[in-house]
C-alpha positions, 0 to 999 in steps of 0.5 A: 318870441321867434317872430320878434327876434327875427323881425317878422313882428316888431313887438308883442303886448298882451294882457292875459297869458298862461301860466300865471305866474310864468316860470323863471325860464318862460320866454316872456321874461327875456323877450325883447320889445314886449309888454304885459298890461293889466286886463281891463275888460269890464271896467268903466270908461272913467277907470280906463281913462285913469289907467291910460293916464297912469300908463302914460306917466309910467312910459314918460318917466321910463323914457326920460330916465325918471323914477316911477312912482311907488304907487305904480310899481309892482315889480322892479329888478326881479323883486316886488317893489312899491305898492306891489311889495305891500299888496302881494307876497313872494311865491306862486299863489296860482300854481300856474307854472307847475300846472303848465309843466303837464302841457306840451306844445302841439305841432 
């Protein structure tokens, strides 16, 4: 986060992070110029083509100020939305955030 804010790097994109879900005060929740993407390792080329087309449509809608289709939404404005509202439940199913409290950053 510090490197993005200082301008040392322009942004950050990741597909796997710890803990999942991140705690409410995790830096990734408020970091500028960042994106989290689905982990696609081990998928077929045709599936990756579909993912890419979906990501492109989402970005085009976002930059053009158009609504994103419900089937692409998981969360919006801090709450489950679209397909995510039907596929997931509120809460912390993985307990990742609670487990992470026991870890400290090594310097």
